[in-house]
C-alpha positions as CSV (number, residue, x, y, z in Angstrom):
1,M,89.1,63.7,127.9
2,T,89.5,65.9,130.8
3,I,91.7,68.9,131.4
4,V,91.3,69.7,135.3
5,G,90.6,73.5,135.8
6,T,90.4,75.8,138.6
7,R,89.7,79.7,138.6
8,H,93.4,80.3,138.3
9,R,94.9,77.3,136.5
10,I,94.5,74.5,134.2
11,A,96.5,71.2,134.6
12,I,96.6,68.4,132.0
13,S,94.8,65.3,133.4
14,P,95.8,61.7,132.4
15,Q,92.5,61.6,130.3
16,A,93.7,64.4,128.3
17,I,97.2,62.6,127.6
18,L,95.2,59.6,126.8
19,G,93.1,61.6,124.2
20,V,96.2,63.5,122.8
21,T,98.3,60.3,122.3
22,A,95.7,58.2,120.9
23,I,94.7,61.0,118.2
24,V,98.5,61.0,117.2
25,A,98.7,57.2,117.2
26,F,95.5,56.6,115.2
27,L,96.3,59.2,112.6
28,Q,99.7,57.8,111.9
29,A,98.4,54.2,111.6
30,M,96.0,55.7,109.0
31,R,98.8,57.2,107.0
32,V,100.5,53.8,106.8
33,Y,97.2,51.9,106.3
34,M,96.1,54.1,103.4
35,P,99.1,54.1,101.1
36,L,99.3,50.2,101.5
37,T,95.6,49.6,100.6
38,V,95.3,52.2,97.8
39,F,98.2,51.1,95.9
40,H,97.4,47.7,96.5
41,P,99.5,45.6,93.9
42,G,102.2,45.2,96.1
43,L,100.2,43.4,99.0
44,W,100.1,39.8,99.6
45,W,96.8,39.4,98.3
46,R,98.0,40.4,94.8
47,T,94.4,39.4,93.2
48,A,92.5,41.6,95.3
49,S,90.4,44.2,93.3
50,E,89.7,47.6,94.4
51,I,86.4,46.6,95.5
52,Q,87.4,43.9,97.8
53,L,90.2,46.2,99.3
54,G,87.5,48.8,99.8
55,L,85.3,46.1,101.5
56,L,88.2,45.5,103.9
57,T,88.5,49.2,104.7
58,L,84.7,49.5,105.4
59,V,84.9,46.2,107.5
60,L,87.8,47.9,109.7
61,F,85.8,51.1,110.2
62,C,82.5,49.0,111.4
63,A,84.9,48.3,114.6
64,P,82.5,50.4,116.7
65,L,80.1,47.3,116.4
66,L,82.4,45.1,118.4
67,A,82.2,47.8,121.5
68,P,79.0,45.7,123.2
69,L,80.6,42.4,122.8
70,V,84.0,43.4,124.2
71,T,82.5,45.1,127.2
72,R,80.3,42.3,127.9
73,L,83.0,39.7,127.8
74,L,85.7,41.6,129.5
75,G,84.1,44.6,131.5
76,V,84.7,48.2,130.8
77,R,88.1,48.5,132.2
78,R,89.6,45.5,130.4
79,S,87.9,46.8,127.4
80,L,89.6,50.2,127.7
81,W,93.1,48.3,128.3
82,L,92.5,46.3,125.2
83,A,91.6,49.1,123.0
84,F,94.0,51.9,124.2
85,G,96.7,49.4,125.2
86,G,96.1,47.6,121.6
87,L,96.8,50.8,120.0
88,A,99.8,51.6,121.9
89,L,101.2,47.9,121.2
90,M,100.1,48.1,117.3
91,R,101.9,51.3,117.0
92,L,104.9,50.4,118.3
93,A,104.9,47.3,116.5
94,L,104.4,49.4,113.4
95,Q,107.6,51.3,113.9
96,L,109.5,48.3,114.2
97,A,108.0,46.5,111.1
98,S,109.5,46.6,107.9
99,N,107.7,44.1,105.8
100,P,104.7,46.0,104.1
101,H,102.6,43.0,104.5
102,V,103.3,43.0,108.4
103,M,102.8,46.7,108.4
104,H,99.7,46.6,106.7
105,I,98.2,44.1,109.4
106,F,99.6,46.1,112.4
107,A,98.2,49.6,110.8
108,A,94.9,48.0,110.4
109,A,94.7,46.5,113.8
110,A,95.9,50.0,115.3
111,I,92.8,51.5,113.3
112,V,90.4,48.7,114.7
113,C,91.7,49.6,118.2
114,G,91.7,53.1,117.9
115,L,88.2,53.2,116.7
116,L,87.0,50.7,119.4
117,G,88.7,53.2,121.9
118,A,87.1,56.1,120.6
119,T,83.7,54.2,121.0
120,L,84.2,52.9,124.7
121,W,85.6,56.5,125.7
122,A,82.4,58.1,124.3
123,R,80.1,55.8,126.6
124,H,82.4,55.3,129.5
125,L,84.6,58.0,130.4
126,R,84.1,61.5,131.9
127,S,84.3,64.5,129.5
128,D,84.0,68.1,130.1
129,V,83.6,70.6,127.3
130,V,87.0,72.6,128.0
131,G,89.1,69.3,128.2
132,F,87.2,67.8,125.2
133,I,88.0,71.0,122.8
134,L,91.7,71.3,124.1
135,T,92.4,67.6,123.9
136,V,91.3,67.2,120.3
137,F,93.2,70.6,119.2
138,L,96.3,69.5,121.0
139,G,96.3,66.0,119.6
140,L,96.1,67.7,116.1
141,A,98.8,69.9,117.0
142,L,101.0,67.4,118.1
143,D,100.4,65.2,115.2
144,A,101.1,67.9,112.8
145,G,104.2,69.1,114.7
146,L,105.8,65.4,114.5
147,N,104.5,65.3,110.9
148,L,106.5,68.6,110.1
149,T,109.6,67.7,112.1
150,F,110.1,64.8,109.5
151,L,109.3,67.1,106.6
152,T,105.8,65.1,106.1
153,W,107.5,61.6,105.6
154,D,105.8,60.3,108.4
155,Y,108.2,58.8,110.8
156,A,106.3,55.6,110.9
157,W,107.9,54.7,107.7
158,Q,111.4,55.4,109.1
159,R,113.7,53.1,111.3
160,S,116.1,55.7,112.6
161,L,116.9,56.2,116.2
162,P,114.8,59.5,116.7
163,A,111.8,57.7,115.0
164,I,111.8,54.6,117.0
165,L,112.3,56.9,120.3
166,I,109.3,59.0,119.5
167,A,107.0,56.1,118.9
168,F,108.1,54.5,122.3
169,I,107.2,57.8,123.8
170,I,103.9,58.0,122.4
171,S,103.0,54.4,123.2
172,A,104.4,54.6,126.5
173,G,102.0,57.8,127.0
174,L,99.1,55.8,126.0
175,V,99.9,53.0,128.3
176,Y,100.2,55.2,131.2
177,S,97.1,57.3,130.6
178,V,94.9,54.3,130.2
179,S,96.3,52.7,133.4
180,V,95.5,55.7,135.4
181,V,92.3,56.6,133.6
182,T,90.7,53.0,134.3
183,R,91.7,53.2,137.9
184,A,90.2,56.7,138.4
185,N,86.8,55.7,136.6
186,A,86.4,52.5,138.0
187,D,83.4,53.3,140.4
188,R,82.3,56.7,139.2
189,Q,79.0,57.5,137.6
190,I,80.0,58.5,134.1
191,V,78.2,61.2,132.0
192,P,78.4,59.8,128.7
193,L,79.3,61.4,125.3
194,S,76.0,62.2,123.7
195,S,75.4,60.8,120.1
196,H,75.3,63.8,118.1
197,R,78.9,64.7,119.5
198,L,80.3,61.5,118.2
199,L,79.4,62.6,114.6
200,A,80.7,66.3,115.3
201,L,83.9,64.8,116.4
202,A,84.4,62.7,113.4
203,V,83.5,65.4,111.1
204,F,85.9,67.8,112.6
205,L,88.9,65.6,112.7
206,A,88.1,64.9,109.0
207,L,88.2,68.5,108.3
208,H,91.3,69.0,110.0
209,V,93.2,66.0,108.7
210,I,92.2,67.0,105.3
211,L,93.1,70.5,105.2
212,I,93.9,72.5,108.4
213,H,96.4,70.4,110.1
214,N,97.8,69.1,107.0
215,P,101.4,70.9,106.6
216,A,101.6,69.3,103.0
217,A,98.2,70.3,101.9
218,V,98.7,73.9,103.4
219,A,101.9,74.2,101.4
220,S,100.2,72.9,98.0
221,L,97.4,75.4,98.4
222,T,99.3,78.5,99.6
223,G,102.3,77.9,97.5
224,F,104.3,78.8,100.6
225,S,107.4,76.7,101.7
226,L,106.9,74.0,104.1
227,P,108.2,75.8,107.2
228,V,105.7,78.7,106.3
229,A,102.8,76.2,106.0
230,G,103.9,75.1,109.4
231,V,103.6,78.4,110.8
232,V,100.0,78.8,109.2
233,V,99.1,75.1,111.0
234,F,100.1,76.2,114.3
235,A,98.4,79.5,114.0
236,C,95.4,77.5,112.8
237,T,95.5,75.7,116.1
238,S,95.6,78.7,118.3
239,V,92.7,80.4,116.4
240,G,90.8,77.3,116.5
241,I,91.2,77.0,120.5
242,L,90.2,80.9,120.4
243,G,87.0,80.2,118.4
244,A,86.0,77.2,120.8
245,L,86.5,79.2,123.7
246,A,84.6,82.3,122.6
247,A,81.7,80.1,121.7
248,L,81.5,79.1,125.5
249,C,82.1,82.4,126.6
250,R,79.7,84.2,124.1
251,P,77.3,82.0,122.6
252,L,75.8,83.2,119.4
253,S,72.3,82.8,118.0
254,A,71.2,80.2,115.4
255,P,71.0,82.9,112.5
256,L,74.1,84.4,113.2
257,R,76.1,81.1,113.2
258,I,74.4,80.0,109.9
259,G,75.5,83.3,108.3
260,I,79.2,82.9,109.3
261,A,79.2,79.3,108.3
262,A,77.8,80.5,104.8
263,V,80.6,82.9,104.4
264,V,83.3,80.2,105.3
265,V,81.8,77.9,103.0
266,L,81.9,80.0,100.0
267,D,85.4,80.9,100.9
268,L,86.3,77.1,100.8
269,V,84.5,77.1,97.6
270,V,87.0,79.5,95.9
271,I,90.1,78.3,98.0
272,R,91.4,76.0,94.9
273,T,91.5,79.1,92.8
274,Q,93.5,81.3,95.2
275,T,97.0,81.1,96.9
276,G,98.9,82.9,99.3
277,L,97.4,84.9,102.0
278,T,94.0,84.6,100.7
279,V,94.3,80.8,101.4
280,V,95.8,81.5,104.8
281,L,92.8,83.9,105.7
282,V,90.2,81.1,104.6
283,L,92.0,78.4,106.8
284,L,92.4,80.5,109.8
285,S,88.5,81.2,109.4
286,A,87.6,77.8,108.7
287,S,89.6,76.6,112.0
288,A,87.9,79.0,114.1
289,L,84.5,78.4,112.9
290,S,85.2,74.4,113.2
291,G,86.5,75.1,116.8
292,W,83.5,77.3,117.7
293,L,81.0,74.8,116.2
294,L,82.5,71.9,117.7
295,A,82.4,73.4,121.5
296,L,78.6,74.3,120.6
297,S,77.9,70.7,119.6
298,Y,78.9,69.5,123.2
299,S,75.5,69.2,124.9
300,Q,75.4,70.7,128.4
301,T,73.1,67.8,130.1
302,P,73.7,64.8,128.0
303,E,71.8,61.5,128.7
304,R,73.0,58.1,128.6
305,P,72.1,56.9,125.2
306,R,70.4,53.5,124.8
307,V,73.0,51.0,123.9
308,I,71.6,50.9,120.3
309,S,71.7,54.6,119.9
310,W,75.2,54.7,121.3
311,L,76.4,51.7,118.9
312,L,74.6,53.6,115.7
313,A,76.1,56.9,116.5
314,S,79.8,55.5,116.8
315,L,79.4,53.2,113.6
316,G,77.9,56.4,111.6
317,A,80.8,58.7,113.0
318,S,83.3,56.2,111.8
319,L,81.8,55.8,108.5
320,V,81.3,59.4,107.8
321,F,85.2,60.1,108.7
322,L,86.0,57.5,105.9
323,L,83.6,58.9,103.7
324,L,84.9,62.3,103.9
325,L,88.6,61.6,104.2
326,L,88.9,58.8,101.4
327,A,85.9,58.6,99.2
328,I,85.0,62.4,98.5
329,N,88.4,64.1,99.2
330,Y,90.9,61.7,97.7
331,L,89.0,59.6,94.9
332,G,87.1,63.0,93.9
333,G,90.6,63.9,92.6
334,F,90.6,61.1,90.1
335,V,87.1,60.1,89.2
336,R,84.6,62.4,87.7
337,M,82.1,62.8,90.7
338,P,78.8,65.0,91.1
339,V,80.7,67.1,93.4
340,E,83.7,69.1,93.3
341,L,87.0,69.0,95.3
342,W,86.2,71.7,97.9
343,F,82.9,69.6,98.9
344,A,84.4,67.5,101.6
345,P,85.6,70.4,103.8
346,S,82.4,72.4,102.8
347,L,80.2,69.3,103.9
348,A,82.3,69.0,107.0
349,I,81.5,72.8,108.2
350,V,77.7,72.4,107.2
351,I,77.3,68.8,109.2
352,L,79.2,70.9,112.3
353,L,76.4,73.6,112.2
354,L,73.8,71.1,112.3
355,M,75.3,69.6,115.1
356,S,75.7,73.0,117.0
357,R,73.1,74.3,119.6
358,T,73.0,77.4,121.8
359,L,74.8,77.0,125.1
360,A,74.8,79.2,128.3
361,P,78.1,80.9,129.2
362,D,80.6,78.8,130.5
363,E,83.1,80.4,132.9
364,Q,85.7,77.7,132.1
365,G,86.1,79.1,128.7
366,Y,87.6,82.3,130.4
367,V,90.0,80.1,132.4
368,A,90.9,78.1,129.6
369,F,92.4,81.2,127.2
370,M,95.8,80.8,128.2
371,W,95.8,77.6,126.1
372,V,95.3,79.4,123.1
373,L,99.4,80.4,123.4
374,V,100.3,76.5,123.8
375,P,100.3,75.5,120.1
376,L,102.3,78.6,119.2
377,I,105.2,76.5,121.0
378,G,105.2,74.4,117.8
379,L,106.6,77.5,115.9
380,L,109.9,76.0,117.0
381,I,109.8,73.5,114.7
382,P,109.4,75.6,111.4
383,A,111.8,77.9,113.1
384,A,114.3,75.0,113.0
385,L,113.2,74.3,109.7
386,F,114.1,77.9,108.5
387,V,117.7,77.8,110.1
388,Q,118.8,74.5,108.2
389,P,121.5,75.3,105.3
390,A,119.9,76.7,102.5
391,T,119.6,74.8,99.1
392,E,122.7,75.1,97.3
393,Q,122.6,77.4,94.3
394,F,124.2,76.2,90.9
395,A,125.6,78.8,88.5
396,A,124.5,78.5,84.9
397,T,125.9,75.6,83.0
398,D,127.0,74.8,79.4
399,S,125.2,71.4,79.4
400,L,122.3,70.0,80.9
401,R,121.4,66.4,82.1
402,V,117.7,65.9,82.1
403,M,115.8,63.0,83.7
404,T,112.2,62.3,83.8
405,Y,110.6,60.2,86.6
406,N,106.9,59.3,87.5
407,I,107.5,59.2,91.3
408,R,103.7,57.5,91.7
409,Q,102.8,60.0,94.5
410,G,106.1,58.9,96.3
411,I,105.0,55.1,96.7
412,D,106.8,52.0,96.1
413,I,105.2,49.1,94.1
414,E,104.7,47.6,97.4
415,G,102.6,50.4,98.6
416,R,105.4,52.0,101.0
417,V,106.0,55.7,101.1
418,A,109.7,55.3,99.9
419,L,110.8,58.9,99.4
420,E,114.4,58.0,100.2
421,A,114.6,55.2,97.8
422,Q,113.5,57.5,95.1
423,A,115.8,60.1,96.0
424,A,118.7,57.4,95.7
425,T,117.3,56.9,92.2
426,I,117.7,60.3,91.1
427,E,121.0,60.8,92.7
428,A,122.5,57.8,90.8
429,E,121.8,59.7,87.5
430,H,123.4,63.0,88.5
431,P,120.8,65.2,86.6
432,D,120.7,68.8,86.5
433,I,116.8,69.0,86.0
434,V,114.3,66.3,87.0
435,L,110.9,66.3,85.6
436,L,108.6,64.6,88.2
437,Q,105.1,63.4,87.6
438,E,102.4,62.4,89.8
439,V,103.3,64.7,92.8
440,M,100.8,64.6,95.2
441,R,101.2,67.0,98.4
442,G,99.1,66.1,101.3
443,A,96.6,63.4,100.4
444,I,95.8,60.7,103.0
445,A,96.0,58.0,100.7
446,S,99.6,58.7,100.0
447,G,100.4,59.2,103.6
448,N,99.8,63.2,103.7
449,V,103.5,63.6,102.5
450,D,104.8,66.7,100.6
451,T,106.8,64.6,98.0
452,V,108.3,67.6,96.1
453,G,109.1,69.5,99.2
454,W,110.7,66.5,100.9
455,L,112.9,65.4,97.6
456,A,114.0,69.3,97.1
457,Q,115.1,69.5,100.7
458,R,117.0,66.1,100.3
459,L,118.4,66.6,97.2
460,E,119.3,70.1,97.8
461,M,117.6,71.5,94.4
462,D,115.2,74.1,93.8
463,Y,111.8,73.3,92.5
464,H,108.7,74.5,90.6
465,Y,105.3,72.7,91.3
466,T,101.8,73.7,90.4
467,A,98.9,71.4,91.0
468,A,96.5,70.1,88.3
469,D,93.6,69.8,90.8
470,R,94.5,71.1,94.2
471,Q,97.2,68.8,95.5
472,F,98.2,66.6,92.5
473,G,100.2,67.6,89.6
474,N,103.7,68.0,88.1
475,A,107.0,69.4,89.2
476,I,110.5,70.2,88.1
477,L,113.6,70.0,90.5
478,S,116.7,72.0,89.3
479,R,120.2,72.4,90.1
480,V,120.5,75.3,87.7
481,P,118.9,78.9,88.6
482,I,115.4,79.1,87.4
483,L,114.9,82.3,85.5
484,E,111.3,82.0,84.6
485,R,108.4,79.8,86.1
486,G,105.1,78.9,84.4
487,S,102.0,76.3,84.3
488,G,98.9,75.7,82.8
489,L,96.0,73.2,82.4
490,L,95.6,70.8,79.5
491,P,92.1,69.9,78.0
492,R,90.3,67.5,80.5
493,N,87.9,64.6,79.5
494,D,84.8,64.0,81.2
495,E,85.9,61.0,83.5
496,M,89.4,61.2,85.2
497,G,90.9,64.1,86.9
498,Q,92.5,67.4,85.8
499,R,95.9,67.2,84.0
500,N,98.6,70.1,83.5
501,Y,101.9,71.2,82.7
502,V,104.7,73.1,84.6
503,R,107.4,74.9,82.6
504,I,110.8,76.6,83.7
505,V,113.3,78.6,81.9
506,V,117.0,78.1,82.8
507,D,120.4,79.4,81.4
508,V,122.5,76.9,79.5
509,G,125.5,78.4,77.9
510,G,124.2,81.8,77.9
511,E,120.8,81.0,76.1
512,P,117.6,80.4,77.6
513,V,116.3,76.6,77.6
514,T,112.7,76.1,78.1
515,I,111.8,72.8,79.9
516,I,108.2,71.5,80.3
517,S,107.0,68.6,82.3
518,T,103.8,67.2,81.9
519,H,101.5,63.7,82.4
520,L,99.0,63.0,79.9
521,D,95.8,61.0,80.4
522,H,96.6,57.4,80.8
523,Q,93.1,56.0,79.6
524,R,92.4,56.8,75.8
525,R,94.0,58.1,72.9
526,E,91.2,60.6,72.2
527,N,91.7,62.2,75.6
528,R,95.5,62.6,75.0
529,L,95.5,63.8,71.4
530,P,94.0,67.2,72.7
531,Q,96.5,67.5,75.2
532,V,99.4,66.8,72.7
533,A,97.9,69.7,70.7
534,S,97.6,72.0,73.7
535,L,101.6,71.4,74.4
536,I,102.4,72.1,70.6
537,D,100.6,75.4,71.0
538,L,102.4,76.1,74.0
539,W,105.7,75.2,72.4
540,A,104.9,77.4,69.2
541,G,108.2,76.1,67.7
542,A,110.5,78.1,70.0
543,P,114.1,76.9,70.0
544,R,116.0,75.1,72.7
545,T,112.8,73.6,74.3
546,I,112.5,70.2,75.9
547,I,109.2,68.7,76.6
548,G,109.4,65.5,78.7
549,G,107.3,63.6,81.2
550,D,104.7,60.5,81.2
551,L,103.0,60.6,77.9
552,N,101.3,57.4,78.3
553,S,102.1,56.7,74.7
554,K,103.8,54.0,72.7
555,P,106.7,55.3,70.5
556,D,104.7,54.3,67.3
557,S,101.4,56.3,68.9
558,A,99.5,58.8,67.1
559,E,100.3,61.2,69.9
560,I,104.2,60.8,69.6
561,Q,103.9,61.2,65.9
562,A,102.1,64.3,66.4
563,L,104.8,65.6,68.2
564,L,107.5,64.7,65.8
565,D,105.3,66.0,62.9
566,A,105.1,69.5,64.8
567,G,109.3,69.6,64.6
568,L,110.1,68.2,67.9
569,V,112.9,65.5,68.2
570,D,112.6,62.2,70.3
571,A,115.5,62.3,72.5
572,Q,115.3,58.6,73.3
573,A,115.3,57.6,69.7
574,V,118.4,59.8,68.9
575,T,120.3,58.2,71.5
576,G,119.6,54.7,70.1
577,N,117.2,53.7,72.8
578,G,113.9,54.3,70.8
579,D,112.8,50.7,71.4
580,V,113.5,50.7,75.3
581,F,110.4,49.7,77.4
582,T,109.7,52.3,80.1
583,A,106.1,51.7,81.0
584,N,105.6,48.7,83.3
585,T,105.8,49.3,86.8
586,F,106.8,46.0,88.1
587,D,109.3,45.5,85.3
588,P,110.9,48.9,84.4
589,Q,113.5,48.7,81.8
590,A,115.0,52.1,81.7
């Protein structure tokens, strides 16, 4: 992925365009494929188990194994066309499709094409260190910018004219660049990407997709609004490029690299207990260090690896990317694992450190410093979000209409990210307050979407959100001015993820009303009862209090009885709907 340079200027080459657009198309396909796979009950193979669908994903990420066969059958040029041209075609088809089964097939095919393309590029296309670094960072920045433009609800799920036009431009960029690149490299002696660079690139991308170039995750961790989170993301891009170029200009010794990496890893360990500027500083330092280590992973004189080494390196990089992104980062939030949730980004830093090596100074690093400013152009996107009309502020009210809604991470029963449909459901009830459960912000398995930020913007409501475990928790939307905000953790069992509650106080008829949204454990009663006891202690008999949410309990359960015995009133029973069934996802009755 070359960016052509001279002593005084640097121009973007077709190979850089190929890399940037391929990164964008691949990550967008991932954000469609993962929700459709993880939330599998809506797929056309309804009987498939989690293990079967996990194996399907594993098979897809073994796509690098196809590279030798494809090149033997088609040759290098046609193989590159198959991979990158196929990625362009599948990405555009994904944009035009609406059936979730068809979308799942197109997304899976795009992932296979993307992984195959990365494997072929690593062996058959020229690459210099500056072009390699800038292409990767600019690809991530463009992807984050497009994601932020649509308030993190990826435009791959939308059928508006702007969404289709952008998808067409990305696909056209892929087709144009692969046509030029295949002609330009037809008869040249290529210096391949060494094996350890492939692993470093996979780990680097996982770190940035999980955390640094993930606007929704940054908003969740910092507590900032989405526009401010966007500013942080683009600042991280510039700082990351700066770190990479600094590594080329002034390479540091191994002991110093280890010391700096240790500090950043310790920062990542404590990031889940911090908010605000502390998190911003950690993200900036992690971006700078990751760029620095990625540059140092770039060997100056790589030798063409044997086919088996190249193949194993490509396969290993693909599977490590999947492991960090899904198994450790996402599933770690729901299943008790021997590692905590900060482990994935910390492990990524450690692997990058192991891949790094000391290089001689490279003058191209000085020439490329102007590129540090390019990602700052992306600040126009959060600036545009800032100047949008402010959320309407409603005056205090004499009555209150309250709704509770488990939004299932913004996913419908067919596995699609369906925020507009959920917003319409809320609008139809005309609530003043909405208690939300299963609010996910920035997880790849739910499309990296900021569910509460998007819904609040769409419904013109204020919100209060706190994560139970980094990116997953409860929220409250409000049309009434919020006087007070709070949150807390509920007792946790030994198996599943952390649960919490969020609390606000609003003015109704001149009196304060306390509203609490929560989501109790879904597995066993013995796990829920301590959580109910914690909520009763929180309430402490205070008047004008509403406790609602997804209690995962039947009307005659011990959990509900404990709440009634404490003095609370079942609003559903009072309205004559005590026996209405609300729990079945596929056939809701209320």
